[in-house]
C-alpha positions in Angstrom: 59.4 104.1 39.4 57.9 101.5 41.8 58.8 101.8 45.5 60.0 98.5 47.0 58.5 97.1 50.2 60.5 97.1 53.4 62.9 94.2 53.6 63.5 93.8 49.8 66.8 95.8 50.0 68.3 93.2 52.4 71.4 91.6 50.9 71.6 94.0 47.9 74.3 96.3 49.1 77.4 96.4 46.7 79.9 97.4 49.2 80.1 98.2 52.8 80.1 102.0 52.9 82.9 103.7 55.0 80.4 106.2 56.3 76.9 104.8 55.8 75.2 107.8 57.5 76.6 111.3 57.4 75.2 114.5 58.7 75.6 117.6 56.6 76.0 120.6 58.9 74.9 123.5 56.6 71.8 121.7 55.3 70.8 120.1 58.6 70.0 116.9 56.9 71.0 113.3 57.3 72.0 111.4 54.2 72.5 107.6 53.7 75.3 106.3 51.4 73.6 103.2 49.9 74.1 101.7 46.5 71.9 98.9 45.4 73.1 96.0 43.2 74.9 92.7 43.9 74.8 91.2 47.4 77.6 92.2 49.6 80.4 89.7 50.5 81.5 90.6 53.9 85.2 89.9 54.6 85.9 87.0 56.9 87.6 87.7 60.2 90.7 85.8 61.0 90.8 83.9 64.2 93.6 84.6 66.6 95.6 81.7 67.9 96.8 78.5 66.3 95.6 77.7 62.9 93.3 74.7 62.8 93.3 74.2 66.6 90.9 75.5 69.2 91.6 75.4 72.9 88.8 74.4 75.3 88.3 74.0 79.0 90.9 74.8 81.6 93.8 75.3 79.1 91.8 78.0 77.3 91.1 79.8 80.5 94.8 79.7 81.5 95.8 81.0 78.0 93.3 83.8 78.2 94.5 84.8 81.7 98.2 84.7 80.5 97.3 86.8 77.5 95.5 89.3 79.8 98.5 89.5 82.1 100.8 90.1 79.1 98.6 92.9 77.8 98.1 94.5 81.2 100.5 97.5 81.2 99.4 99.0 84.5 99.4 95.8 86.6 95.7 95.9 87.5 95.1 92.2 86.9 98.2 91.0 88.7 97.5 93.3 91.7 93.9 91.9 91.8 95.2 88.4 91.7 97.6 89.1 94.6 95.0 90.8 96.8 92.0 88.5 96.1 93.0 85.8 98.7 93.4 88.5 101.4 90.0 90.0 100.7 88.4 86.5 100.8 89.9 85.8 104.2 88.8 89.2 105.4 85.2 88.5 104.3 85.2 85.2 106.1 86.6 86.8 109.2 83.9 89.4 109.3 81.2 86.8 108.9 82.7 84.6 111.7 83.1 87.5 114.1 79.5 88.5 113.4 78.4 84.9 114.2 80.5 85.1 117.4 78.8 88.3 118.6 75.3 86.9 117.7 76.0 83.7 119.7 77.3 85.8 122.6 74.1 87.9 122.7 71.9 84.9 122.3 73.5 83.1 125.3 73.3 86.2 127.5 69.6 86.5 126.6 68.9 82.9 127.4 70.8 83.2 130.7 68.7 86.3 131.6 65.5 84.4 130.8 66.6 81.5 133.0 67.5 83.9 135.8 64.1 85.6 135.5 62.4 82.2 135.7 64.4 81.3 138.8 62.9 84.3 140.6 59.2 83.3 140.0 56.9 81.8 142.5 56.3 78.9 142.8 59.9 77.8 142.8 61.0 76.5 139.4 62.9 73.2 139.0 66.2 72.9 137.2 64.5 71.4 134.2 62.2 74.4 134.0 65.2 76.7 134.1 66.9 74.8 131.3 63.7 75.0 129.2 63.6 78.8 129.8 67.2 79.1 128.8 66.6 77.1 125.6 63.6 79.3 124.8 65.6 82.5 125.2 68.8 81.5 123.3 69.0 82.7 119.7 71.8 82.7 117.0 72.7 79.1 117.6 71.7 75.9 115.9 69.5 73.3 117.7 72.5 71.1 118.4 74.7 73.9 119.6 72.7 75.0 122.6 74.8 74.4 125.7 73.4 73.1 129.0 73.2 75.2 132.2 75.1 74.4 135.3 73.4 75.1 138.7 74.8 75.8 142.1 72.6 76.8 145.0 73.4 78.6 148.3 72.3 81.2 150.8 73.4 84.7 151.3 72.2 86.6 154.4 69.4 84.1 154.8 68.2 84.4 151.2 68.4 81.4 148.9 70.0 81.9 145.5 71.0 79.9 142.5 74.0 80.5 140.3 73.4 79.8 136.7 76.4 79.2 134.5 77.0 78.3 130.9 80.1 77.6 128.8 80.1 77.6 125.1 82.8 77.0 122.4 81.8 78.6 119.1 83.5 77.3 116.0 85.7 79.9 114.4 87.2 79.4 110.9 89.2 81.5 108.5 89.3 79.1 105.5 92.9 77.6 105.6 94.0 79.4 108.8 93.7 77.5 112.0 92.3 79.6 114.8 92.5 78.6 118.5 89.1 77.8 120.1 87.3 80.6 121.9 85.5 79.8 125.1 82.5 81.9 126.3 81.7 81.5 130.0 78.8 83.4 131.7 77.3 83.2 135.1 74.3 84.8 136.6 73.0 84.8 140.2 69.3 84.8 140.9 67.7 85.0 144.3 64.9 82.6 144.8 61.6 83.5 146.5 61.1 82.1 150.0 
């Protein structure tokens, strides 16, 4: 008997075996239940849904969701659908609060750099102090950097400058309106004589 090459048996199965591979325990062997002959005609699977019509697009997605909700015995899908908006709002809140703290730290750092520049000799102008503040600020966009306010005076014969900054960061929770938050910081720097 002549041995067939690999791939010549394709399409020659008579029927689909119920258990194509079975292991025999007492012989420790693996047997295949294959019968060669006519090509197999596999049964066609029936489609669920309306005969002759196929749903596409948004209507199909809604029907699939409705079917999943009907099949859901434990309520997992419906609980998820109810809690999803709350989770999304919480994620946005965490990101916005993080942005708020980064802006706060950046403004304090810039104010510290401007105060340090105010103590240097030779005495720095207000434009130099604003430039030092702009260089030290981080966490803000280029258009969001606030301007410094300056007020000078003397204390016990020592000249000083009060540096102040006010900033209103944007805070958003998607559809929830949040009242604006105002950050105000001041720093006093004593100038050299």
